[in-house]
N, C-alpha and C positions, 0 to 999 in steps of 0.2 A: 520457694516459700520464704516470704519476707518476715523479718522480725520487727515488731513494733506496731504502733497504731496505724491501721489502714484507713479507717473511715473517721468521720468528724466526731462521732460520739466517743470512740476510743481515744481520740486526741484530747478531748475535753477531760475524760477520766484520767488520762496520764498527767495532764496539767494539774488537776485537782489533788491527786494523791502523790505527786512527785516529792513533796517536802514532808509527808507524813512519816512518823516513826512508828513502826509496829512492834519491833523487838528491842527492848531495853535490857540487854544482858548485863549492863553495868549495875543496875539496880537490884538484881536478883542474885542471891547466893545459891550456888549449886548444892544440891544435897549429896552429890557424888563427887569424890575427889577426882579431878581430871587425870592425875598421874596413875591412880589405881585403876581407873577405867581403861586407860591406854595400856597399862600392864596386863589387864585381863584380856583385852583384845589381842595383844601380842601373844599371850599364852595360847589363846584359842587358835590363832593363825598358825602358830608353831605346831600345835597338836594336829591340826588338819593337814599340814604339810607332811608331818611324820607318818600319819595314817595313809596318805596317798603314796608315799614312798614304800611303805610296808605292803600295801596292796599291790603295787607294781612288782615288787620282789616276789610276792606270793604267786602272782600270775605267771611270772617267768618260771618259777620252780614247778608249778603245776603243769605248765606247758611242757617242760623238759621231762617230767615223770610220765605224762601221757604219751609223748613222742617215743620215749624209750620202751614203754610197755605195749605199744601198738603192734598188732599182728596183721599182716596184709595177706589176703588170699588171692590167688590167681584164679580168674574166671575166664571162661571161653568168651571171646568177643564176637559179637554178631554184627556184621555190616550190612 
């Protein structure tokens, strides 16, 4: 799969819009402080990572409890 304009109409559109500016971030003030947003994202990622580790430890503990309390019965095998 190629990237870019493949036919004549797409090439013309690329030429037409090549110099257009669509996002002017310099002119707009953000309503959210970027450092606060990055801090919140970091807190969310940290909490998610801790929850995954807790879930993993809980799974290991439950597996150990189930394995320790398991009772196996011998049955006659039929071939």
